[in-house]
N, C-alpha and C positions, 0 to 999 in steps of 0.2 A: 155421375158428376155431383159435386156438393152444391148446396144452395148458394154458397158464397160465389163459387165459380159461375153459376148460372146468372146470378145477379150482376156480376162483373161483366159477363158477356152481353147482358142486356144493356148495361149502362154505356158500354162503348158503342153498341149499335144505336142506341138512342141519341147519343151525342153525334154520331156520324150522320144519322138521318137529319138531326137538327142543323148540322153544317150544310147538308144538301139543300134544305129548305132555305137557309140563309143565302145560299148561292143561286137561288131561283129554281131549283129542282123541286117542285112543290106538289107533285102527285105521285102515288105509288107506281103508276105506269111510267112516268119519266124516270123514277128511281130505278126501275127495272131496266129501262133502255140505256140510261146514262151511267148508272153505277153498278149494274148487274145484280141488284138486290131483288129478291122475290117479293111479290105482294104479300105472301104469307109471313114475311119478316117485317116488311115496312108498315103494313096496316096496323098491327098491334103496337109497333113502336110509335106511330103517329097518334094512336089513341092514348098511350101513356104520356106523350108530350102534350097533347091537348088537356088531359086531366091535370097535369102539373102546371099548366098555364104558360108553357114555353113556346107553344105555337097556337095560332088561332086560325079559324076558317076564313078564307077570303070569299068573295062572291062566287056563287056556283057558275061554272063555265059552261061551254057547249055540252049538250046532252047530260046536264046535271053533274058534270065532273066537279068534284070539290078540290079546290086548291088550298094550300096552307101558306101561312106567312109566319115568320118568327116574331115573337114579342120582345119587348125590352127586357123582361125577365129571362127570356130565352137567350138573348145576347149575353147577359151576365153569366148565365149557366154555361154557355158555350166557351166563354173566355176563361172561366175558372175550372170547369170540369175535366178538361183533357189533362191538366197538370197533375191531378190526383191519380189518374190512370197511368200516366208516365211514371210517377213516383212509386207506384205499386210494383213496377217492373213487369216484364213479359209474363203473359198468362200461360204460355205453352200452346195456345191456339193461334197459329200464324195469321189466319184471316183477321182475328180480333186484334192482334198486335199490329198488323198493317193498318187497320182502321185508326188505332190510337196514334200511330206515327203520322198518318195523313191529317188527323185532327191537329196535331202539333204544327204541321206545315201550314194548314189552313189559317191558323191564327196569326201566322207571320212572325211568331216570336220564338219558335222552338226548333229551328233547323238543327242545331247541334244536339239537342235532346232527342230529336227524332232519329238522327243517325246513330247515336249511342244506344237508343232503345232497340232499333232494328238489329244492330250488331249483337246485342245481348239476346234478342229473340232467336237470331240465326244460330247462335252458339248453344242455345239451350238443348236442342235435340242431340247434339254431340255429347253434352253432359249426361243425358238420359241413356244414350247408347253405352257409355262407359259403365254406368251403374248396372245395366242389364248384363254386360259381359262379366262383371264381377260376381253376379248372382249365379250364373251358370257354372 
């Protein structure tokens, strides 16, 4: 996979994790239970979000559990970031595309964009299948 594809995949995951934090899902364990994301994906994403200043640590909870909260810069990034991902079109990774569509819905402003984006994502494998048929 190209570096660009990897960066894009990370940015949609980071925005998705940011949306989860904004919605009160603030620990890797809750992200695993509530959103099906592995700690191996969420912990690095949370570190990137912390380093960017988009989330901050809350007070440690029971047993030293560290919760996160979204910052004002994080809110701005969340409100703007999903639009760039939608504008780039489907990535070909359906999980990533689904996260982008959910981000659009989460902001409350992109219902039509989310529907169009998912339709384009669903049609993409059909396009690839026809290319493979022509090559054979």
